[in-house]
Each structure stands twice: as structure tokens, then as C-alpha cells.
C-alpha positions in Angstrom: 0.0 0.0 0.0 2.9 2.4 0.7 4.1 2.0 -2.9 0.6 2.8 -4.2 0.7 6.4 -3.3 0.0 9.0 -5.9 2.2 12.1 -5.8 1.1 14.8 -8.2 3.0 18.0 -8.8 0.8 21.1 -8.6 1.0 24.8 -8.6 0.3 27.1 -5.6 -3.1 28.1 -7.1 -4.2 24.4 -6.8 -4.2 24.9 -3.0 -6.1 28.1 -2.8 -9.5 26.3 -2.4 -11.8 26.9 0.6 -14.4 24.6 2.2 -16.9 26.1 -0.2 -15.1 24.7 -3.2 -13.2 21.6 -2.1 -11.7 19.6 -5.0 -13.8 16.7 -5.9 -11.0 14.2 -5.3 -10.1 15.5 -1.9 -11.0 12.8 0.6 -13.4 14.7 2.9 -14.6 13.5 6.2 -18.2 12.4 5.7 -20.9 10.9 7.7 -21.3 10.9 11.5 -18.6 12.2 13.7 -17.2 9.8 16.3 -19.2 10.3 19.5 -16.0 9.9 21.5 -14.6 13.1 19.9 -17.9 14.9 20.1 -17.8 14.4 23.8 -14.3 15.8 24.0 -15.4 18.9 22.0 -18.3 19.3 24.4 -16.1 19.0 27.5 -13.7 21.6 26.1 -16.8 23.9 25.6 -15.6 24.7 22.1 -19.0 25.9 20.9 -19.0 28.6 23.5 -15.7 30.2 22.2 -16.0 33.3 20.1 -13.9 32.1 17.1 -12.4 29.2 15.3 -8.9 30.5 16.2 -9.9 30.4 19.9 -11.1 26.8 19.3 -7.8 25.8 17.7 -5.9 27.3 20.7 -8.2 25.4 23.1 -7.7 22.1 21.3 -3.9 22.6 21.1 -3.7 23.6 24.8 -5.7 20.5 25.7 -3.4 18.2 23.8 -0.2 19.9 24.8 -1.1 20.6 28.4 -3.0 17.7 29.8 0.0 15.6 30.5 2.8 17.0 32.7 5.5 15.6 30.4 5.6 15.4 26.6 7.6 12.3 25.6 7.2 12.2 21.8 7.5 8.9 19.9 5.0 7.3 17.6 1.9 5.9 19.4 0.8 3.5 16.6 -2.8 3.0 17.8 -6.3 3.9 16.7 -7.7 7.4 17.2 -9.1 6.7 20.7 -5.9 5.1 21.9 -3.8 7.8 20.4 -5.8 10.5 22.1 -5.5 8.8 25.5 -1.8 8.3 25.1 -1.3 12.0 24.3 -3.4 13.4 27.2 -2.6 10.7 29.8 1.1 10.0 29.2 2.3 12.8 26.9 3.2 10.3 24.1 2.9 10.9 20.4 4.8 12.4 17.5 3.6 15.0 15.0 1.4 12.6 13.1 -0.4 11.5 16.2 -1.0 15.1 17.4 -2.3 16.1 13.9 -4.6 13.1 13.6 -6.2 13.8 17.0 -6.3 17.6 16.3 -8.1 16.9 13.1 -10.6 14.6 14.8 -11.5 17.1 17.5 -11.6 20.0 15.0 -14.1 18.1 12.9 -16.2 17.3 16.0 -16.3 21.0 16.6 -17.3 21.7 13.0 -14.0 23.4 12.1 -12.9 22.7 8.5 -9.3 21.4 8.6 -6.6 20.0 6.4 -3.0 18.9 6.9 0.2 20.1 5.3 3.6 18.4 5.5 7.2 18.8 4.3 10.0 16.3 3.8 13.7 16.4 4.0 14.5 13.3 2.0 12.6 13.5 -1.3 9.2 12.5 0.2 10.7 9.4 1.7 9.2 9.8 5.2 11.6 12.0 7.1 9.8 15.3 7.7 7.0 17.0 9.6 3.2 17.4 9.5 1.0 20.1 10.9 -2.7 21.2 10.7 -4.4 24.1 9.0 -7.8 25.3 10.1 -10.3 27.3 8.1 -11.3 30.2 10.3 -15.0 30.7 9.4 -15.1 34.1 11.0 -12.2 35.5 9.0 -12.6 33.3 5.9 -9.0 32.5 6.0 -6.7 29.4 6.6 -4.5 29.5 9.6 -1.5 27.1 10.3 -1.2 25.3 13.6 2.0 23.4 14.5 0.4 21.6 17.4 3.2 19.2 18.0 5.9 21.9 18.2 3.5 24.3 20.0 3.8 27.2 17.5 1.8 29.4 15.3 3.3 32.1 13.0 2.5 35.7 12.1 3.9 38.8 10.6 1.4 41.2 12.1 0.3 40.6 15.7 -3.1 39.0 15.9 -3.1 37.6 12.4 -1.9 34.0 12.3 -0.6 33.0 8.9 -1.9 30.3 6.5 0.5 27.5 5.5 1.4 29.0 2.1 1.7 32.5 3.6 4.2 31.1 6.1 6.1 29.3 3.4 6.2 32.4 1.2 7.5 34.5 4.2 10.2 31.9 4.8 11.2 31.9 1.1 11.4 35.7 1.1 13.3 35.7 4.4 10.7 38.2 5.9 12.1 40.2 8.7 8.6 40.5 10.2 8.0 36.8 10.5 7.5 35.6 14.1 6.4 32.5 16.0 4.6 32.2 19.3 3.4 29.3 21.5 -0.1 28.0 21.1 -0.1 27.1 24.8 2.2 29.2 26.9 2.4 26.5 29.7 3.7 23.7 27.5 7.2 23.0 26.0 8.0 24.4 22.6 9.8 22.5 19.9 13.1 24.2 20.5 14.6 26.0 23.4 16.7 28.1 21.1 14.4 29.8 18.6 17.1 30.0 15.8 17.0 26.1 15.7 13.3 26.3 15.0 13.8 28.6 12.0 16.6 26.4 10.7 14.2 23.4 10.9 11.4 25.2 9.0 13.8 26.4 6.3 14.7 22.8 5.5 12.5 21.1 3.1 11.0 24.3 1.6 11.1 22.6 -1.8 9.3 19.5 -0.5 6.0 20.8 0.8 2.9 18.8 0.2 -0.8 18.7 1.1 -2.3 15.5 2.5 -5.2 15.0 0.0 -7.8 14.2 2.6 -9.0 14.6 6.2 -11.2 11.6 6.6 -9.7 10.4 9.9 -12.9 8.6 11.1 -13.4 6.7 7.8 -9.9 5.5 7.9 -9.9 4.6 11.5 -13.0 2.4 11.1 -11.9 0.7 7.8 -11.8 -3.1 8.2 -8.5 -3.4 6.3 -6.8 -1.0 8.6 -8.0 -3.0 11.7 -6.9 -6.2 10.1 -3.5 -4.8 9.1 -2.7 -4.1 12.8 -0.8 -1.3 14.5 1.6 -0.8 11.5 -1.2 0.9 9.6 -3.1 2.7 12.4 -2.7 6.4 12.9 -1.1 7.0 9.5 -4.3 7.9 7.6 -2.9 10.4 5.1 0.0 8.2 4.1 -2.3 5.3 3.1 -5.7 6.5 2.0 -5.1 9.9 0.6 -3.2 10.8 -2.5 -0.5 13.4 -2.0 -0.2 16.7 -3.8 3.3 18.1 -4.0 3.2 21.8 -3.3 5.3 24.3 -5.2 
């Protein structure tokens, strides 16, 4: 299955769609939302928050701040098990955090997709993060939930993924990062190391061509394949679109 991936080269304009005009071949989450994650969204009182950015911060803070220690490392479980390991034990790598972030976002009604970048020619070494569609501002906003960052050039205006990439490419002197949750660890103690990391792989950005975490999690072939397939939904069921 890993060798059956479809990697298509695209232009920046191919990624400028919104939830109102999603490409027909993008694997959208459809059907009922998992009640497990609906309950989490309710416990976090996400519907009472004033904006989708506030909801994204609340979800991030919940995942980053529930456990006193963040250990990292791949969980390799289903969505329920991954969520519990993140909040109870602080386990999980970037893919785990993104899968669960997407699940809670969908439960809260927030449109969401996932971007990634590679360091090795799309061979597997890289990073993945989430991008929400802020329904109040009608704008995408990038959330690096695992590393506990968001990015901006103007205070109060979190950048979209492609805006952030463009700012990196242009070496913008206004580009800044800030923690999603001030009480949790950030990806790097020394900020310059974060910028070095994000500069790597600028020529290997891509968009996971789907957000159907619940469909994947419940697929019989995933369950039968065992832990090796679980919690890697974009790598297996969604075609990849190479960005820029």
C-alpha cells in the first residue's frame, strides 16, 4: 500500500481552495462524527468560544497541556488510543497530534486539512501540521500543534500555510512565532533552531489529500492490518499533492 501512493506536482493556485469549493477528489470526512470526539469537544466547551482560532488554541492547549510531560514517539494506535496516550502520558509524535487535532476539529465543526514537508525526497523524514479554516475571517491558519507554535507577521493575524512558506522563502524580517499554549514546552529552546528546521525542506512541501480520519480509523482493512497501519491515515488512504 505504501508503494501505491500517488504524488502529483501542482501549482500554488491548486491549494487556494476553501471549504466552499473543495476539490472533488479530496477525501473529505463524511458521515457521522465519532461520538468519542464529540464528547471531547463538548467537554472543552468549544461551541462557547468566540472564534475558530480560539477553538484551535483550546484544542492545542488540551493536547499539549493535559500531561505534565511530553515524551514524543509514535503511538501506533487507533484514534481513541492515540488521544488517550497523548493526554494521559504525553506520548505521540507530530502525526499523532495532527490526527487527533483533526478529529477534535471536525467534531467542533471546524474545516481542517493537513500540510507536511519532507527532508529526503518525500521518503518519510519530515513533519506534518494542521491548518484550520477560520470561518469568521474566511482564512486558513496554520497550527503546528506538536511543536507548539503558530506564525505571524502582524500581531493577531496567524498565517496560513502558504503564507508562512512564502514568508520563509522571502526571508521576511517581520516573521515571528509564538506558542499555542504558553504553559507547554515548545519545539526548540533556542528559537534559531526552529527557524533552521522550518527552512529545511522548503522545496518539498505537500498537502495530504484528505482529512477523513474517522473513515480511515474504522476501515476493516486497517483494523486487520494491525498497528503498523493505524494512525497514519494520510499516508495510506489519501493521495498526496506536492506543493510548489
